[in-house]
ZATIPA-713016 format. One record per atom (N, C-alpha, C): x, y, z; atom name; residue in one letter. Coordinates in nm, 3 decimals, decimal comma. Layout:
// residues N
> X Y Z CA A
...
This chain:
// residues 79
> -1,834 3,790 0,572 N M
> -1,826 3,663 0,504 CA M
> -1,812 3,553 0,608 C M
> -1,869 3,440 0,579 N K
> -1,863 3,328 0,670 CA K
> -1,774 3,219 0,612 C K
> -1,706 3,148 0,700 N L
> -1,617 3,042 0,656 CA L
> -1,692 2,936 0,578 C L
> -1,814 2,907 0,616 N E
> -1,893 2,807 0,545 CA E
> -1,914 2,844 0,399 C E
> -1,912 2,974 0,369 N E
> -1,932 3,021 0,234 CA E
> -1,807 3,001 0,148 C E
> -1,693 2,993 0,211 N V
> -1,567 2,982 0,139 CA V
> -1,544 2,841 0,090 C V
> -1,559 2,744 0,176 N K
> -1,535 2,606 0,138 CA K
> -1,620 2,517 0,228 C K
> -1,689 2,426 0,170 N K
> -1,771 2,335 0,248 CA K
> -1,679 2,239 0,323 C K
> -1,699 2,223 0,454 N P
> -1,611 2,134 0,530 CA P
> -1,633 1,988 0,491 C P
> -1,534 1,906 0,522 N D
> -1,550 1,763 0,497 CA D
> -1,660 1,708 0,589 C D
> -1,686 1,583 0,582 N R
> -1,798 1,526 0,657 CA R
> -1,784 1,541 0,808 C R
> -1,664 1,567 0,857 N S
> -1,647 1,588 1,001 CA S
> -1,696 1,725 1,044 C S
> -1,709 1,818 0,949 N G
> -1,751 1,954 0,983 CA G
> -1,638 2,038 1,038 C G
> -1,515 1,989 1,024 N L
> -1,399 2,060 1,077 CA L
> -1,308 2,108 0,965 C L
> -1,240 2,219 0,990 N Y
> -1,148 2,276 0,892 CA Y
> -1,005 2,256 0,939 C Y
> -0,914 2,251 0,843 N T
> -0,772 2,243 0,876 CA T
> -0,720 2,381 0,912 C T
> -0,606 2,383 0,974 N L
> -0,543 2,510 1,009 CA L
> -0,509 2,589 0,882 C L
> -0,470 2,520 0,778 N K
> -0,438 2,586 0,651 CA K
> -0,561 2,654 0,592 C K
> -0,675 2,587 0,595 N E
> -0,799 2,646 0,542 CA E
> -0,840 2,769 0,622 C E
> -0,824 2,761 0,752 N V
> -0,858 2,874 0,839 CA V
> -0,765 2,993 0,811 C V
> -0,637 2,965 0,796 N A
> -0,541 3,072 0,766 CA A
> -0,575 3,141 0,634 C A
> -0,609 3,062 0,533 N E
> -0,646 3,120 0,404 CA E
> -0,771 3,205 0,415 C E
> -0,871 3,158 0,489 N F
> -0,994 3,234 0,507 CA F
> -0,967 3,368 0,574 C F
> -0,883 3,364 0,677 N M
> -0,856 3,486 0,754 CA M
> -0,754 3,577 0,686 C M
> -0,686 3,527 0,584 N G
> -0,586 3,608 0,516 CA G
> -0,459 3,626 0,596 C G
> -0,424 3,524 0,674 N V
> -0,302 3,528 0,755 CA V
> -0,217 3,406 0,720 C V
> -0,095 3,407 0,770 N S
> -0,007 3,293 0,745 CA S
> -0,049 3,174 0,831 C S
> -0,002 3,059 0,792 N Y
> -0,027 2,936 0,869 CA Y
> 0,026 2,952 1,011 C Y
> 0,144 3,014 1,023 N E
> 0,205 3,032 1,154 CA E
> 0,121 3,122 1,244 C E
> 0,064 3,227 1,186 N T
> -0,021 3,316 1,265 CA T
> -0,146 3,243 1,314 C T
> -0,208 3,167 1,226 N A
> -0,326 3,089 1,265 CA A
> -0,289 2,989 1,375 C A
> -0,173 2,929 1,362 N Q
> -0,127 2,833 1,463 CA Q
> -0,108 2,901 1,598 C Q
> -0,053 3,021 1,597 N K
> -0,035 3,096 1,722 CA K
> -0,169 3,131 1,785 C K
> -0,267 3,166 1,702 N L
> -0,400 3,197 1,755 CA L
> -0,463 3,076 1,821 C L
> -0,441 2,959 1,764 N V
> -0,493 2,836 1,823 CA V
> -0,418 2,802 1,951 C V
> -0,287 2,807 1,946 N K
> -0,206 2,771 2,064 CA K
> -0,229 2,865 2,181 C K
> -0,260 2,991 2,151 N S
> -0,284 3,089 2,258 CA S
> -0,426 3,081 2,312 C S
> -0,511 3,001 2,245 N G
> -0,648 2,984 2,291 CA G
> -0,745 3,088 2,238 C G
> -0,700 3,172 2,148 N K
> -0,789 3,274 2,091 CA K
> -0,890 3,213 1,996 C K
> -0,852 3,101 1,933 N I
> -0,944 3,025 1,849 CA I
> -0,947 2,883 1,905 C I
> -1,065 2,835 1,938 N N
> -1,078 2,699 1,988 CA N
> -1,049 2,599 1,877 C N
> -0,976 2,493 1,911 N A
> -0,941 2,390 1,814 CA A
> -0,924 2,257 1,886 C A
> -0,927 2,151 1,807 N V
> -0,907 2,016 1,859 CA V
> -0,782 1,960 1,795 C V
> -0,696 1,902 1,876 N N
> -0,576 1,838 1,823 CA N
> -0,608 1,690 1,805 C N
> -0,615 1,644 1,681 N L
> -0,649 1,506 1,651 CA L
> -0,529 1,412 1,658 C L
> -0,410 1,466 1,671 N A
> -0,290 1,381 1,679 CA A
> -0,286 1,314 1,816 C A
> -0,286 1,185 1,816 N M
> -0,283 1,110 1,942 CA M
> -0,143 1,106 2,002 C M
> -0,043 1,095 1,918 N T
> 0,094 1,089 1,967 CA T
> 0,182 1,168 1,871 C T
> 0,306 1,181 1,907 N G
> 0,401 1,248 1,820 CA G
> 0,416 1,395 1,854 C G
> 0,510 1,456 1,790 N K
> 0,542 1,596 1,817 CA K
> 0,460 1,692 1,734 C K
> 0,408 1,646 1,621 N K
> 0,334 1,736 1,533 CA K
> 0,185 1,734 1,565 C K
> 0,126 1,851 1,576 N S
> -0,017 1,864 1,604 CA S
> -0,097 1,850 1,476 C S
> -0,218 1,803 1,491 N L
> -0,310 1,791 1,379 CA L
> -0,438 1,865 1,417 C L
> -0,433 1,998 1,403 N W
> -0,543 2,084 1,447 CA W
> -0,662 2,076 1,352 C W
> -0,781 2,074 1,411 N R
> -0,905 2,085 1,335 CA R
> -0,994 2,186 1,408 C R
> -1,062 2,269 1,331 N I
> -1,134 2,383 1,387 CA I
> -1,274 2,388 1,331 C I
> -1,370 2,412 1,419 N R
> -1,509 2,427 1,375 CA R
> -1,527 2,566 1,315 C R
> -1,611 2,574 1,214 N A
> -1,637 2,702 1,148 CA A
> -1,691 2,805 1,247 C A
> -1,774 2,760 1,340 N E
> -1,833 2,852 1,437 CA E
> -1,726 2,918 1,524 C E
> -1,620 2,844 1,557 N D
> -1,514 2,901 1,640 CA D
> -1,433 3,004 1,564 C D
> -1,408 2,978 1,436 N V
> -1,337 3,076 1,354 CA V
> -1,422 3,200 1,335 C V
> -1,551 3,180 1,307 N Q
> -1,641 3,292 1,285 CA Q
> -1,652 3,380 1,409 C Q
> -1,655 3,318 1,525 N K
> -1,664 3,393 1,651 CA K
> -1,542 3,483 1,667 C K
> -1,424 3,428 1,645 N Y
> -1,302 3,507 1,655 CA Y
> -1,298 3,617 1,548 C Y
> -1,331 3,580 1,426 N Y
> -1,330 3,675 1,315 CA Y
> -1,425 3,791 1,341 C Y
> -1,543 3,763 1,395 N N
> -1,639 3,869 1,427 CA N
> -1,586 3,961 1,535 C N
> -1,518 3,906 1,635 N Q
> -1,460 3,988 1,741 CA Q
> -1,355 4,083 1,685 C Q
> -1,276 4,033 1,593 N I
> -1,172 4,116 1,530 CA I
> -1,237 4,229 1,450 C I
> -1,341 4,198 1,375 N Q
> -1,409 4,300 1,295 CA Q
> -1,469 4,408 1,384 C Q
> -1,525 4,369 1,497 N I
> -1,581 4,467 1,591 CA I
> -1,470 4,558 1,643 C I
> -1,356 4,498 1,678 N A
> -1,243 4,577 1,728 CA A
> -1,191 4,673 1,621 C A
> -1,185 4,628 1,498 N I
> -1,139 4,714 1,388 CA I
> -1,235 4,830 1,368 C I
> -1,363 4,801 1,369 N N
> -1,463 4,906 1,351 CA N
> -1,458 5,009 1,464 C N
> -1,441 4,961 1,586 N R
> -1,432 5,054 1,699 CA R
> -1,310 5,143 1,688 C R
> -1,199 5,087 1,641 N S
> -1,078 5,168 1,628 CA S
> -1,094 5,275 1,520 C S
> -1,187 5,251 1,427 N K
> -1,215 5,348 1,322 CA K
> -1,330 5,442 1,362 C K
> -1,384 5,421 1,481 N G
> -1,494 5,505 1,527 CA G
> -1,630 5,463 1,473 C G
> -1,640 5,338 1,427 N I
> -1,765 5,286 1,374 CA I
> -1,826 5,192 1,478 C I
> -1,953 5,215 1,512 N D
> -2,019 5,127 1,609 CA D
> -2,131 5,051 1,547 C D
């Protein structure tokens, strides 16, 4: 499944961290850790302040999601 199929992005073409977490079936905190660790590329739109305003391209989520699926399949012996 592709993120674009789940919800059409706003005119910026970017998704919120909450939307990405829902797509991946993980908590907001887990998605945030994936972004902060650099496993999923994201842009922080917050210019100042302590709170981040992450936005993520569908292609970056899909790339990570596909890598995870490949790893899962390999662990099950599926190539």
